[in-house]
C-alpha positions in Angstrom: 0.0 0.0 0.0 1.5 3.4 -0.9 2.1 5.9 1.8 -0.4 8.7 2.4 -0.3 11.2 -0.4 1.1 8.9 -3.0 -1.0 7.5 -5.8 -1.6 3.8 -6.2 -0.5 2.0 -9.3 -3.1 -0.3 -11.0 -2.6 -3.3 -13.2 -5.8 -3.8 -15.1 -6.3 -7.3 -16.7 -9.3 -7.7 -19.0 -10.5 -11.1 -20.4 -12.2 -9.8 -23.6 -14.1 -13.0 -24.2 -15.6 -13.3 -20.7 -19.4 -13.2 -20.6 -19.6 -13.8 -24.3 -17.5 -10.8 -25.1 -19.3 -8.4 -22.8 -16.2 -8.1 -20.6 -14.4 -6.2 -23.4 -17.1 -3.5 -23.3 -16.7 -3.3 -19.5 -12.9 -3.1 -19.9 -13.3 -0.2 -22.4 -15.6 1.6 -19.9 -13.2 1.2 -17.0 -10.1 2.2 -19.0 -11.8 5.3 -20.2 -12.9 6.2 -16.7 -9.4 5.6 -15.2 -7.9 7.8 -17.9 -10.3 10.6 -17.1 -9.6 10.2 -13.4 -5.8 10.6 -14.0 -5.1 7.3 -12.4 -1.7 5.6 -12.8 -2.5 2.3 -14.5 -1.5 -0.2 -17.1 -4.0 -2.3 -19.0 -3.7 -5.7 -20.6 -6.0 -8.1 -22.5 -5.6 -11.8 -22.0 -5.2 -14.0 -25.1 -5.5 -17.6 -23.7 -6.2 -19.7 -20.7 -3.6 -19.1 -18.0 -2.4 -15.8 -19.5 -3.7 -13.7 -16.6 -1.7 -15.6 -14.1 1.4 -15.3 -16.2 0.9 -11.5 -16.4 0.5 -11.1 -12.6 3.6 -13.2 -11.9 5.7 -11.3 -14.4 4.6 -7.7 -13.7 2.4 -7.2 -10.6 5.2 -6.7 -8.1 5.6 -3.1 -9.4 1.9 -2.4 -8.7 -0.3 -1.8 -5.6 -3.6 -3.2 -7.0 -4.5 -5.8 -9.6 -7.9 -5.2 -11.1 -9.8 -8.2 -12.6 -12.2 -7.3 -15.4 -13.5 -10.8 -15.9 -15.5 -13.6 -14.4 -14.6 -16.2 -11.7 -12.2 -18.3 -13.9 -9.8 -15.4 -14.8 -10.1 -14.0 -11.3 -8.9 -17.4 -10.0 -5.9 -17.1 -12.3 -5.1 -13.7 -11.0 -5.4 -14.8 -7.4 -3.0 -17.7 -8.1 -0.6 -15.2 -9.6 -0.9 -12.8 -6.6 -0.1 -15.7 -4.3 3.2 -16.2 -6.2 4.2 -12.5 -6.0 6.5 -11.7 -3.0 4.4 -8.7 -1.8 2.1 -9.2 1.2 0.4 -5.8 0.6 -0.6 -6.4 -3.0 -4.4 -6.1 -3.3 -7.1 -7.5 -5.7 -10.0 -5.4 -7.0 -12.9 -6.6 -8.9 -14.8 -5.2 -11.9 -17.4 -8.0 -12.4 -17.7 -9.1 -16.0 -18.4 -12.8 -15.9 -21.4 -15.2 -16.1 -22.1 -15.8 -12.4 -19.4 -13.6 -10.7 -19.7 -15.7 -7.5 -16.6 -14.2 -6.0 -17.7 -10.6 -6.5 -21.2 -11.2 -5.3 -19.9 -12.8 -2.1 -17.6 -9.8 -1.5 -20.5 -7.4 -1.7 -20.3 -6.1 -5.2 -23.5 -5.2 -7.2 -22.5 -6.8 -10.5 -24.8 -4.4 -12.4 -23.4 -1.2 -10.8 -20.2 0.0 -12.7 -20.0 3.1 -10.6 -19.9 1.1 -7.4 -17.1 -1.1 -8.7 -15.1 2.0 -9.8 -15.5 3.6 -6.3 -14.3 0.3 -4.7 -11.3 0.2 -7.0 -10.3 3.7 -6.3 -11.2 3.5 -2.6 -9.4 2.3 0.5 -12.0 -0.2 1.9 -10.8 -3.8 1.9 -11.4 -7.2 3.5 -8.8 -9.9 4.2 -10.1 -13.3 3.2 -9.2 -16.9 3.5 -8.4 -19.1 0.5 -8.8 -22.8 -0.3 -5.5 -24.5 -1.1 -5.4 -27.6 -3.2 -1.9 -28.9 -4.0 0.1 -25.8 -4.9 -2.9 -23.8 -6.2 -5.7 -21.7 -4.6 -9.5 -21.2 -5.0 -11.5 -18.3 -3.5 -15.0 -19.6 -3.5 -15.4 -23.3 -4.0 -13.9 -26.7 -4.9 -16.7 -29.0 -6.0 -17.1 -32.6 -7.2 -20.1 -34.2 -8.8 -23.1 -33.3 -10.9 -22.8 -29.5 -10.7 -19.4 -29.8 -12.4 -20.9 -32.0 -15.1 -23.7 -29.5 -15.6 -21.2 -26.7 -15.9 -19.3 -28.7 -18.5 -22.5 -29.4 -20.5 -23.4 -25.7 -20.4 -20.1 -24.5 -21.8 -21.2 -24.8 -25.5 -24.1 -22.5 -24.7 -22.2 -20.2 -22.4 -23.1 -17.1 -24.4 -26.7 -17.5 -22.9 -25.1 -17.2 -19.4 -27.2 -18.5 -16.4 -30.0 -20.0 -18.5 -27.4 -22.2 -20.2 -26.7 -23.9 -16.8 -30.4 -24.4 -16.1 -30.9 -26.0 -19.5 -27.9 -28.2 -19.0 -29.2 -29.3 -15.6 -32.6 -30.2 -16.9 -31.0 -32.2 -19.7 -29.0 -34.1 -17.1 -32.1 -34.8 -15.0 -34.5 -35.9 -17.7 -32.8 -36.7 -21.0 -29.4 -38.1 -20.2 -28.0 -40.9 -18.0 -26.3 -39.2 -15.1 -22.9 -40.4 -14.0 -22.2 -41.7 -10.5 -19.4 -40.4 -8.3 -17.7 -42.5 -5.7 -15.4 -40.5 -3.3 -13.6 -40.9 0.0 -13.2 -37.9 2.3 -10.9 -37.8 5.3 -11.4 -34.7 7.5 -11.3 -33.8 11.2 -10.8 -37.4 12.3 -13.8 -38.5 10.2 -14.1 -40.6 7.0 -16.8 -40.5 4.4 -16.6 -43.2 1.7 -19.7 -43.4 -0.5 -21.5 -42.4 -3.7 -22.4 -38.8 -3.9 -24.5 -36.5 -6.1 -22.5 -33.5 -5.2 -19.8 -32.5 -2.7 -18.6 -28.9 -2.4 -15.9 -27.4 -0.2 -16.9 -23.8 0.3 -15.1 -20.7 1.3 -18.3 -18.7 0.7 -22.0 -19.6 0.8 -23.2 -18.3 -2.6 -22.6 -20.6 -5.5 -23.8 -20.4 -9.0 -25.1 -16.9 -8.4 -28.4 -18.0 -6.8 -27.5 -21.1 -4.7 -26.6 -21.0 -1.1 -24.9 -24.3 -1.0 -23.5 -23.9 2.5 -25.4 -21.2 4.3 -23.0 -20.8 7.2 -19.8 -20.5 5.3 -17.7 -17.4 6.0 -14.8 -16.0 4.0 -12.7 -14.8 7.0 -13.2 -17.3 9.8 -10.3 -19.7 9.1 -12.7 -22.6 8.5 -14.2 -24.1 5.3 -17.7 -25.4 4.8 -18.2 -28.9 3.3 -21.6 -29.8 1.8 -22.2 -33.4 0.9 -25.3 -34.4 -1.1 -25.5 -38.2 -1.2 -26.7 -40.2 -4.1 -30.5 -39.6 -4.8 -33.0 -39.7 -7.6 -32.8 -36.9 -10.2 -36.2 -35.4 -9.4 -35.5 -35.3 -5.6 -32.2 -33.6 -6.3 -34.0 -31.0 -8.4 -36.3 -30.3 -5.5 -33.4 -29.8 -3.2 -31.8 -27.6 -5.7 -34.9 -25.4 -5.6 -34.7 -25.2 -1.8 -31.0 -24.3 -2.1 -31.9 -21.4 -4.3 -34.4 -20.2 -1.6 -31.7 -19.1 0.8 -30.1 -22.4 1.4 -33.0 -24.3 2.9 -32.0 -27.7 1.6 -30.5 -28.8 4.9 -33.8 -30.5 6.0 -33.0 -33.5 3.9 -31.2 -36.5 5.3 -29.5 -36.8 2.0 -27.6 -33.5 2.7 -25.1 -32.9 5.5 -23.0 -29.8 6.4 -19.6 -30.0 8.0 -16.7 -27.6 8.9 -13.2 -28.5 8.1 -9.7 -27.0 8.1 -7.9 -29.8 6.2 -9.3 -32.5 4.0 -8.0 -35.4 1.9 -10.1 -36.3 -1.2 -9.8 -39.6 -3.1 -11.7 -40.0 -6.3 -12.7 -43.7 -6.6 -14.4 -43.2 -9.9 -13.9 -40.8 -12.8 -15.2 -37.5 -11.4 -16.0 -34.1 -12.7 -14.7 -31.2 -10.6 -15.2 -27.4 -10.7 -12.8 -25.0 -9.1 -14.1 -21.4 -8.9 -16.4 -22.2 -11.9 -13.8 -23.8 -14.1 -14.4 -27.5 -15.0 -11.9 -30.3 -14.7 -12.1 -34.1 -14.9 -10.2 -36.2 -12.3 -9.5 -39.9 -13.2 -10.2 -42.7 -10.7 -7.5 -42.9 -8.1 -6.8 -39.2 -8.0 -5.9 -37.9 -4.6 -6.2 -34.2 -3.6 -5.0 -32.5 -0.4 -7.1 -29.5 0.5 -6.7 -27.0 3.3 -7.7 -23.4 4.4 -5.2 -20.6 4.2 -6.4 -18.0 6.8 -6.2 -14.3 6.0 -4.4 -14.9 2.7 -5.6 -12.2 0.4 -6.6 -8.5 0.6 -9.6 -7.5 -1.6 -10.9 -4.0 -2.2 -14.6 -3.9 -1.6 -17.4 -1.3 -1.8 -17.5 0.8 1.4 -21.2 0.0 2.0 -20.5 -3.7 2.0 -18.9 -3.4 5.4 -22.3 -2.5 6.9 -24.1 -5.4 5.1 -24.5 -8.1 7.8 -25.9 -10.5 5.2 -22.5 -10.9 3.6 -20.4 -14.0 4.6 -18.0 -12.4 7.0 -17.4 -12.6 10.8 -16.9 -9.2 12.4 -13.2 -8.7 13.0 -10.6 -5.9 12.9 -8.5 -6.0 9.9 -4.8 -6.6 10.6 -2.4 -3.7 10.1 -0.7 -3.2 6.7 2.4 -5.3 6.5 5.8 -3.6 6.7 8.2 -5.2 4.3 12.0 -5.0 4.0 12.8 -4.2 0.4 16.2 -5.5 -0.5 15.7 -4.2 -4.1 14.2 -0.7 -4.4 10.9 -0.5 -6.2 11.1 0.7 -9.7 9.6 4.1 -10.5 8.5 3.1 -14.0 7.4 -0.2 -15.4 9.1 -2.9 -17.4 9.6 -2.0 -21.1 7.7 -5.0 -22.4 4.7 -4.3 -20.1 4.7 -0.6 -21.1 4.7 -1.5 -24.8 1.8 -4.0 -24.5 -0.2 -1.6 -22.3 0.4 1.3 -24.7 -1.0 -0.7 -27.5 -4.1 -1.5 -25.5 -4.6 2.1 -24.5 -4.1 3.4 -28.0 -6.5 0.8 -29.5 -9.2 1.8 -26.9 -8.6 5.5 -27.5 -8.8 5.0 -31.3 -12.1 3.1 -30.9 -13.5 5.8 -28.7 -12.4 8.6 -31.1 -13.8 6.8 -34.1 -17.1 6.3 -32.3 -17.3 9.9 -31.2 -16.7 11.1 -34.7 -19.5 8.8 -36.1 -22.0 10.0 -33.5 -21.1 13.7 -34.1 -19.6 14.3 -30.7 -20.0 12.7 -27.3 -22.0 15.6 -25.8 -24.5 15.9 -28.7 -28.1 16.2 -27.4 -30.8 14.3 -29.1 -33.6 16.4 -30.6 -36.9 16.5 -28.7 -40.3 17.7 -29.7 -41.0 21.4 -29.3 -42.4 22.3 -25.9 -40.9 19.3 -24.1 -37.8 19.3 -21.9 -35.4 16.4 -21.7 -32.4 16.3 -19.5 -29.2 15.0 -21.0 -28.5 11.6 -19.7 -24.7 11.5 -19.5 -24.5 7.9 -18.3 -26.8 6.6 -21.0 -24.8 8.4 -23.7 -21.6 7.1 -22.2 -22.9 3.5 -22.3 -23.8 3.9 -25.9 -20.4 5.3 -26.8 -18.6 2.5 -25.0 -20.8 -0.2 -26.6 -20.1 1.0 -30.1 -16.4 1.6 -29.3 -16.2 -2.0 -28.0 -17.6 -3.3 -31.3 -15.2 -1.2 -33.3 -12.3 -2.5 -31.1 -13.4 -6.1 -31.5 -13.5 -5.8 -35.3 -10.0 -4.2 -35.3 -8.6 -6.9 -33.1 -10.1 -9.6 -35.4 -8.4 -7.9 -38.4 -5.1 -8.1 -36.4 
């Protein structure tokens, strides 16, 4: 964290294909606003899976905040990159632009409110959260096994339809396809579970899949993880429990569902098993063993100031630890790496070209629309800005496709 009176330096990472390409529009909006605010920032677009993590590891040590303009998958990459950077005071900020945005929702962001996200990014309010560690990697929200992961995998081809794609995939699994069975063994807190399951999710936060409270009591800063186990059950009964889970996590009445609290856990997949880690789908072969544990107070995340007063969010009341004081054996660079500066300049120039071309086509950003005589109509700056950004994003997308 910079000293009082010094400006923070931001590394903005945009996944332009997130939310069916909508994230590129969100990125253009944010870059335009940061430029107008005179903020010291560099901006980058990801080009492939894993690219965001590579960027953070390579360049983030020279920054104070990494901003994720993406969904949960790319945010997970950024978090894994931050955990490899030797700076304890490096913070994460969110500009939600994904399908479900589970992480941002659990942190108190309104995923439809750009201005709120911008204020959080530029503000000083933060929370320190736990992370799930599996092997040498990390997850912020969930590590799940079972049918939810299979549904997410089935929804991938229709992902442009966002949340409805998951419901459609789930209904297909229930009524039109033969559902796979999952045999797992869990060893945790001196207990053993060895059986067939429909779903099993290790949670750092309660909200899952945007609407589902899979483990209602999970907290993101209590040093404990919530484990929800849904045993093997008929499809229709599982669909009923899913509906209750969407109604504030009321599925715990069923004997087929159990809640547990764990700090460390060993998972053995005794059959081929689908898995989802912060929304990204994987497939584990039979015999795969995973060691999981909680990493308390692992990551600082900038949040909206109003979220600290929201008692419905998954946090226990606690005083934030003081900012770490680090001994820097190598002085921090005043500028940025030449290769980063070059890449960022290209992104900024492309965005500015797209904005200027769009302004020219619309006859100027501040142009008022004609209204009938005798009527008054206030100029809606925000609506005009959204139109400008939307058209600029389309222009930018076509330019990038041309290379």
